[in-house]
N, C-alpha and C positions, 0 to 999 in steps of 0.2 A: 504493500500500500504506500509506503514511503517513497518507493521508486516511482510509482505512478504519479504521486503528488508532485514530486520534483520535476518530472518531465512536463507536466501541465504548467507548472510555475515558470519554467523556462520559456515556453511558448507564450504565456500570458504577458511576461515581462517584455517580450519583443513587441507585442501589440501596443502596450502602453507607451513605449518609446517611440513607436511609429506615429501615434496620434500627436505626440508633442512635437515631433519633427515636422510633420505636415503643417501644423499650426505655425511653426517658426518660419517655414518657407513661404507660407501665405503672407506673413507679415513682411518678410524680406522683399517679396514681389511687389507688394503694395507700396512700400517705401521707394523702391526703384522706379516704379511707374509714376509716382508723384514727382520725382526728379525729372523723369522723361517728359511728362506733360509740361512742366515748367520750362524746360529747355526748348521744347518745340515752340511754345508760345513766345520765347525770347529769340527765336531764329537761330538756334544752335547749328553748328556745321555737321557735316555727314560723319566725320570721325567720332565726335562725341556721341551722336545718336546711335552709331553702329556699336560702340562700346557698351552703351546701356542696353541695347537690344540683346547683345550677346550675354550680358549678365542675367537678364530675364530668362533667356533660353536655358542657361545653366541651372538656374533656380527651378525652372519648370521640369527639367530632366530629373533633378534630384527629388523633387516633389513626387513625380511619377514613380520613381524608384521606391519611395516610402509607401505609396499607395499599393504598389505591387507587393511590398512586404506585408501589408495588412491582409491582402487577399491570400498570400501564401500562408500566413499564420492561421487564418480561418480554415484553409484547406488542410493544414497540418493537424489542427485540433480535431477536425472531422475524421481524418485518417486515424488518429490515435484512438478516438472513441470507437471506431469500427474494429480496430485491432483488439482493443480490450474486450469488446462485446463478443468477438469471435474466439477469443482465447481467455476464458474465465480462469479464475484461480482454482487450482486443484489441490488435493491433499499433499501432492509433491511440492507445492509451492507456487508462486506467481509465475506467469509466462515470461519468457525473455522478449523484451521489446527493443527493437532497433532504435538507435539514436534518432530522435525526431529532427535533429539538426540536419541530418543527411537528406531527409525528405523535404525539409524546408528549403535547403539549398537547391535541390533539383527543381522544385516548383518555381523558385525565384528565377532560375536560369531560363525556364520555359516561358515565363511571363515577360522577362526582359527581352527575349528574342523577338517578341511581337512588336516592339517599338522600333521605329526608324525615324530619320529626320523629317520626312513629310508628315508623319503623325504628330511629332512634337510641334512642328511649325503650324499645324492646323489648330492648335489650341486657341480657343476664342480670344484669350487675352493677348496672345502674340499676334493673332490676325488683326485685332483692333490696333495694336501698337504699330504694326507694319503699315497699315493703311494710313495712320496719322503721320508717320514719318515720310511715307511716299508723297502724300499731299503737301507736306512742308518742303520737301526737296524738289518736287515737280508740280508747282502751282498750275492749276487748270487741267491736269491729267488725273482723272479719278479712277482709271482702270489699274488698280493695284496689282502688281505681279504676285503670283503665288510663291515664287522662289525668292527667299530672303536675300540671296546674293544679288539678284536683279534689282532689288529695291535700292541697294547701295552702289550699283554699278555706274560707271561713268559713260558707258556706251548706250547705244539704242537698245530698247527693250521690246520684245514681242510678247504680248500678253495672251495667254491661252484662255479664251472666254469660258470654255467648258470647265476648266479647273477653277476659275473664279466663281462660277455658279455653284460648284461643289463646296467650296470654302464658305460661301455665303449661307448655303443650306446647313453646313455644320455649325456655323456661328448661331444661326436661328434656333437650332436644336439645343445648343448650350444655354441659350437665354430662356428656354421654355421650362416651366415647372413640370416635373414628372407626375405631380398629383393633379394639378388643374389643367395641364396641357396648354397653358397660356403663358405669355411672356411675363417674366417676373419683374417686379418693381422693388421688392424688399427681400432679396435672396439671403438665406442663411445656410451655412454648411454644417453637415453632420461630421463631426471630427472622428467618428468611429469608422467611417467608410469614405469620406471625402465628397459625397454627393450633396447637391444643393437643391433647396426647395423654396417656394414662396413661404415667407414666415407664417402668415395667417393660415395657410393650408395645412402645414405640418403641425402647428399648434392645435388646430382643430382635430387632427387625427389623434394626437396625444390625449386630448381632453375627452373625446367622444368614443374612441375605439378601445376595446379590451387589449391588454398587453400583447396577446398573441397576434393581433392584427396591426401592431404598431411598428413593424419592421420596415426597413427602407423599401420604398415602392419601386426603385429602379430595377428593371428586369436584369437578372444575372448578378445582382450585388451579393458578394460573399458574406456580408455582415448579417448574421442571423439574430442579433440582439435587438430588443425593442428600442425605438428611438427615445432618447431622453432629452428633455429640454436643456439640461445642464451641459449636454454635448453639442448644442447648437451655437454657432458663432456667426456674427455678421460676415458675409462674403463681400468685403469692401471692394476688392479688385473687380469682381464680376459686376457689382452694382454700378461702379464707375464706368465700366465698359458699356453696360446697357444704357446708361444715361447719355454717354457720348455718342452712341449709335442712334439715339432717338432723333 
């Protein structure tokens, strides 16, 4: 029993650290964006804007790594529960359980392999920042390139209309509340899984629904715990992006 408790404690500690790190990266992204908006308003040059854009990209990548960790931890907990259920304690003693760290590492590697630069750069915050920088550097040209390098290029740029439409669709989906299916105006983020909802909608679920139905409504979310109001934080970055896109 002590062995089982220790293995679950290791997994749980990973999840707590992940939640704190995601919140930290959100704060870092918000601070960097505030500087970027001010520099854009002041007419900063391309070098300064490219540097800030790269900082936000790096923070976004690290944040996604943390979110992958959250998913991997949940999958590992489920795996351990299944192993324990399939291998009950016998008179000979408890079953031998493989190190959950190995399973966690394999799951993380699988999730990390799904990410690539196009997916990172299609993040709604980066898409909005890229559009603002493009407009500042190329007044009168509103067809923002999907390629970040093209935004900061000195040469002529050919814009792929189909790709732009896909990015616009992705941004629209990011602005939509998974509960109301409407554009959010007051988004809050669930620190347990990283998903965002309209504040009034998620608080209504917490108030009116039994605990078994208070789980994250995003399809495929690995977080199986009920949504707690104490775990909801203002998604300042997304809220500002929605306001600027209005």
